[in-house]
C-alpha positions in Angstrom: -0.4 11.4 16.8 0.8 14.6 15.3 1.8 13.6 11.7 3.2 15.3 8.7 1.6 14.1 5.4 4.0 14.4 2.4 1.6 15.5 -0.4 3.0 15.2 -3.9 -0.1 16.4 -5.7 -1.1 12.9 -6.7 -4.0 10.7 -5.8 -2.0 8.3 -3.5 -0.6 10.9 -1.2 -4.0 12.7 -1.1 -5.9 9.6 0.0 -3.1 8.7 2.4 -3.5 12.1 4.1 -7.3 11.7 4.1 -7.0 8.3 5.8 -4.7 9.8 8.4 -7.2 12.5 9.2 -10.0 9.9 9.4 -7.9 7.8 11.8 -7.9 10.8 14.2 -4.3 12.0 13.7 -3.4 15.7 13.9 -2.4 16.1 10.3 -0.4 18.8 8.5 0.2 18.6 4.8 3.5 19.6 3.1 4.6 19.6 -0.5 8.3 19.4 -1.3 9.5 21.9 -3.8 12.4 19.9 -5.4 13.3 22.4 -8.1 14.0 26.1 -8.0 12.6 26.4 -11.5 9.7 23.9 -11.7 7.6 23.5 -14.8 4.1 24.9 -14.7 2.2 21.8 -15.9 2.7 18.1 -16.1 2.6 16.3 -19.5 0.6 13.1 -18.9 2.7 10.8 -16.7 5.9 12.6 -17.3 7.6 14.5 -14.5 6.3 15.6 -11.1 6.9 18.4 -8.6 5.5 21.0 -11.0 3.5 24.2 -10.0 0.4 22.2 -11.0 1.3 19.4 -8.6 1.8 22.0 -5.8 -1.6 23.5 -6.4 -3.2 20.1 -6.6 -1.7 19.2 -3.2 -2.9 22.5 -1.7 -6.4 22.0 -3.0 -6.5 18.5 -1.5 -5.3 19.8 1.9 -7.9 22.5 1.8 -10.7 20.0 1.1 -9.4 17.9 4.1 -9.3 21.0 6.3 -5.6 20.6 7.3 -2.8 23.1 7.4 -0.6 23.1 4.3 2.9 24.3 3.6 5.4 24.1 0.8 9.0 23.4 1.9 11.9 24.2 -0.4 14.1 21.1 -0.5 15.6 21.9 -3.9 19.2 22.3 -2.7 19.1 19.1 -0.8 17.5 17.3 -3.7 20.0 18.6 -6.2 23.0 17.5 -4.1 21.6 14.2 -2.8 19.7 12.9 -5.8 20.5 14.8 -9.0 24.3 15.2 -8.5 24.5 11.6 -7.3 22.7 10.4 -10.4 25.2 12.3 -12.6 28.3 11.1 -10.7 27.1 7.5 -10.7 26.6 7.5 -14.5 29.9 9.3 -15.0 31.5 6.4 -13.1 29.8 3.8 -15.4 27.2 2.8 -12.9 23.4 2.8 -13.1 21.8 4.4 -10.0 18.1 4.4 -8.9 17.2 8.1 -8.1 13.9 7.0 -6.4 15.9 5.0 -3.8 18.2 8.0 -3.1 15.2 10.3 -2.8 13.5 8.1 -0.3 16.7 7.6 1.6 18.1 11.1 1.7 15.1 13.4 1.2 11.7 11.9 2.2 13.0 9.8 5.1 16.1 11.8 6.1 15.8 15.5 5.4 12.0 15.6 5.7 11.7 13.3 8.6 14.5 15.0 10.5 12.8 18.3 10.1 9.4 16.9 11.0 10.8 15.4 14.3 12.6 18.7 15.1 9.2 20.5 14.7 7.5 18.0 17.1 5.8 15.7 14.7 5.6 12.0 15.5 5.6 10.5 12.1 5.6 11.2 8.3 2.7 9.9 6.2 3.3 9.0 2.5 1.2 7.4 -0.2 3.6 4.4 -0.7 2.1 1.0 -1.0 3.9 -0.9 1.8 3.3 -2.0 5.4 5.1 -1.5 8.7 4.4 -4.0 11.4 5.9 -4.7 14.8 8.1 -7.8 15.0 8.1 -10.3 17.8 10.3 -8.0 20.0 8.5 -4.8 19.0 11.0 -3.7 16.4 9.3 -2.4 13.3 9.5 -4.4 10.1 8.9 -3.4 6.5 6.6 -5.7 4.5 5.2 -5.8 1.0 1.8 -4.2 0.4 -1.2 -6.5 0.1 -1.4 -5.8 -3.7 1.9 -7.0 -5.1 1.2 -5.4 -8.4 1.4 -2.0 -6.8 3.8 -2.9 -4.0 6.5 -0.3 -3.4 8.5 -1.9 -0.6 11.5 -2.2 -3.0 12.0 1.6 -3.2 11.5 1.8 0.6 14.2 -0.9 1.3 16.7 1.9 2.2 14.7 2.9 5.3 16.4 2.2 8.6 14.8 0.8 11.7 14.6 4.2 13.3 13.0 5.7 10.2 10.4 2.9 10.1 9.4 3.9 13.7 8.2 7.2 12.3 6.7 6.1 9.0 3.0 5.6 8.2 1.8 4.0 5.0 -2.0 4.1 5.1 -2.4 2.5 1.6 -0.5 -0.6 2.4 -3.5 -2.9 2.8 -5.5 -1.5 -0.1 -6.0 -4.3 -2.7 -5.8 -2.1 -5.8 -5.1 1.4 -7.2 -8.6 1.4 -8.6 -10.0 1.4 -5.1 -7.8 4.3 -4.2 -9.1 6.3 -7.2 -12.7 5.4 -6.4 -12.1 6.5 -2.8 -10.6 9.8 -3.9 -13.7 10.3 -6.1 -16.0 9.7 -3.2 -14.1 12.2 -1.1 -14.3 14.8 -3.8 -10.6 15.0 -4.4 -9.9 16.5 -7.7 -6.8 14.3 -8.3 -8.9 11.1 -8.4 -8.1 10.5 -12.1 -4.8 12.2 -12.3 -2.2 10.1 -14.2 0.6 8.4 -12.2 4.2 9.7 -12.7 6.4 7.0 -14.1 9.5 8.8 -15.3 12.5 10.2 -13.5 11.0 13.4 -12.1 14.0 15.7 -13.0 14.1 14.3 -16.6 10.5 15.1 -17.6 11.2 14.7 -21.3 12.2 11.0 -20.6 15.4 11.1 -22.6 18.1 10.2 -20.0 20.9 9.9 -22.6 20.3 13.4 -24.0 19.9 14.8 -20.4 23.2 13.3 -19.3 25.0 14.6 -22.4 24.5 18.1 -21.2 26.1 17.3 -17.8 28.8 14.7 -18.5 31.7 15.4 -20.9 31.1 12.8 -23.6 34.0 11.5 -25.8 33.8 9.3 -28.8 35.1 5.8 -28.2 35.0 2.1 -29.2 32.3 -0.5 -28.8 34.1 -3.8 -28.4 33.1 -7.5 -28.1 34.2 -9.7 -25.2 37.4 -10.5 -27.0 38.3 -6.8 -27.2 37.7 -6.5 -31.0 36.3 -3.1 -32.1 32.9 -3.6 -33.7 31.5 -0.1 -33.5 31.9 3.4 -32.0 29.9 5.5 -29.6 29.6 9.2 -28.7 30.1 8.7 -24.9 30.3 5.5 -22.8 28.6 7.1 -19.8 25.3 7.3 -21.6 25.0 3.5 -21.9 23.8 1.1 -19.3 24.1 -2.7 -18.8 21.4 -4.6 -20.6 20.9 -2.0 -23.2 20.1 -3.3 -26.7 18.9 -0.3 -28.7 21.0 2.5 -30.0 24.3 0.6 -30.3 24.8 1.2 -34.1 27.2 -1.6 -34.5 29.2 -1.8 -37.7 30.0 -5.5 -37.5 27.1 -8.0 -37.3 27.4 -10.9 -34.9 28.5 -14.2 -36.3 25.2 -15.9 -35.4 23.0 -13.0 -36.4 21.7 -12.6 -32.8 21.3 -9.2 -31.2 24.0 -8.0 -28.8 23.6 -6.2 -25.5 25.7 -3.9 -23.4 27.6 -6.1 -20.9 29.9 -3.5 -19.4 30.6 0.3 -19.4 34.3 1.2 -18.9 34.7 5.0 -18.3 38.4 4.6 -17.6 39.0 3.3 -21.2 35.9 4.9 -22.7 34.8 1.5 -23.9 31.4 -0.2 -24.1 31.5 -4.0 -24.1 28.7 -5.9 -25.9 27.8 -9.5 -26.3 25.0 -12.1 -26.4 22.2 -12.0 -24.0 23.4 -15.1 -22.0 26.5 -13.1 -21.1 24.3 -10.8 -19.1 23.7 -13.7 -16.6 25.1 -13.0 -13.2 25.9 -15.7 -10.6 26.9 -13.4 -7.7 26.5 -9.8 -6.6 28.1 -8.0 -3.7 28.2 -4.6 -2.1 29.6 -2.9 1.0 27.0 -0.1 1.3 24.1 -1.8 3.0 21.4 -1.2 5.7 18.8 -3.2 7.5 15.1 -2.5 7.6 14.3 -3.7 11.2 16.4 -6.3 12.9 19.5 -7.6 11.0 19.6 -11.3 9.9 21.4 -12.5 13.0 19.0 -10.8 15.5 16.1 -12.0 13.3 17.3 -15.6 13.7 17.9 -16.1 10.0 21.7 -16.5 10.3 24.4 -17.1 12.8 27.1 -14.6 13.6 30.7 -15.4 12.4 34.0 -13.7 13.1 33.8 -11.8 9.8 30.1 -11.5 9.2 27.3 -14.0 9.3 26.3 -17.4 7.9 24.3 -17.6 4.7 20.5 -17.6 4.9 17.7 -18.3 2.3 16.0 -15.2 0.9 14.7 -13.6 -2.2 16.6 -10.8 -4.0 15.0 -8.1 -6.1 17.2 -5.8 -8.3 14.6 -3.5 -9.8 11.4 -1.9 -8.7 9.3 -4.0 -11.1 11.4 -7.1 -11.3 10.4 -10.5 -9.9 12.0 -11.5 -6.7 14.5 -14.4 -7.2 15.3 -17.1 -4.7 18.9 -16.8 -3.4 21.2 -17.2 -0.5 22.9 -14.2 1.2 25.7 -13.8 3.7 28.2 -11.3 5.0 32.0 -11.5 4.6 34.5 -8.9 5.4 32.1 -6.0 5.5 30.3 -6.9 2.2 26.9 -8.4 1.6 27.1 -11.2 -1.0 24.1 -12.8 -2.7 24.1 -15.9 -4.9 20.8 -16.4 -6.7 19.6 -20.0 -7.3 19.3 -19.1 -11.0 21.4 -16.4 -12.7 20.2 -12.9 -12.6 20.0 -11.2 -16.0 21.3 -7.7 -16.8 22.6 -6.5 -13.5 24.4 -3.2 -13.4 26.7 -1.9 -10.7 25.0 1.0 -8.9 21.6 -0.7 -8.8 20.0 -1.6 -5.5 19.5 -5.2 -4.4 16.7 -5.6 -1.8 16.5 -8.8 0.2 13.2 -10.4 1.3 12.2 -13.2 3.5 8.6 -13.9 2.6 6.9 -10.5 2.5 9.4 -8.9 4.9 12.2 -6.6 3.6 15.4 -7.5 5.4 17.5 -4.8 4.0 19.3 -3.6 0.9 22.7 -2.8 -0.6 24.1 -1.0 -3.6 25.7 -3.4 -6.0 29.4 -2.7 -6.3 30.5 -5.8 -8.2 29.1 -8.7 -10.1 30.4 -12.2 -11.2 29.3 -13.5 -14.6 27.7 -16.9 -14.8 29.3 -17.5 -18.2 32.8 -16.2 -17.3 32.9 -14.4 -20.6 32.9 -11.0 -19.1 35.9 -9.7 -17.2 
């Protein structure tokens, strides 16, 4: 196949490209320039997409003997990822920019251009697997190494995108083996640190970064009864589940710490309470997609007049969270999930990914939650 290898400048994408070459594919490397003013160098694990990363990607492509290009996707990235991140926080929600990047940049804008140029697939260094289902429809599955599994952030991929996606690292048992392979191949990025932070906030201070982009107004921090117990410099800089930085003037009656339960931009209030009030009994969202066949076609659920019957699954609400047993169903255009045990610290704007075994069924953006304690309104 003629494939386009997305090369970030890190070890995973370099080894993925090398394996694609070794598999006999006609490989071209491409680095995505996501900022018009990138930094020159990385600082440890902070940030990515710097000039240093671009040069590392170019060196790896040269060693592999494949053509290499840098594509400027900065305008698309700013609109689809950065601006979305800001608008979601301004609305009191907590977005996942990596999901949006995979959805709208790496497997939409990049894949669309690749197909237009005659490529058959895009290769990335993600740890996940695509396998053909019983009827030949591609399915997205967890990587063999669950500790490194990245299927969660790929849950936004559609069936058609999965048809044109290659993940050569999916069956690799550990990251150490990938680094050792890079070393054997002579790739200079073998020991390069992974990037863990939001790439467009390299300093790692999301609150300070948002303050430069969202008008912040002082307001009240209240308890679940509406009593004012503190003040803040801007509600939009808080997120559900947050404990630090609350600066409360009134201690709790039982002396226990309090957590952010809700962010209310309309009233400029932050609602706080005990940890048990973070427990969520139900989540729902109308913005959903299926990775492969939908639950009805897959045989997990039966169709109804307004959606489909519930089916057993596992739900994961963060990239590094444990999957939790649940039931899911569709009603009136919304996916609804009820976990067997309450989920803790769920924020609207987060992405819920549904699994059956190792298979990713699909995902939705959480639009609403129902508290398990009924203390949050």
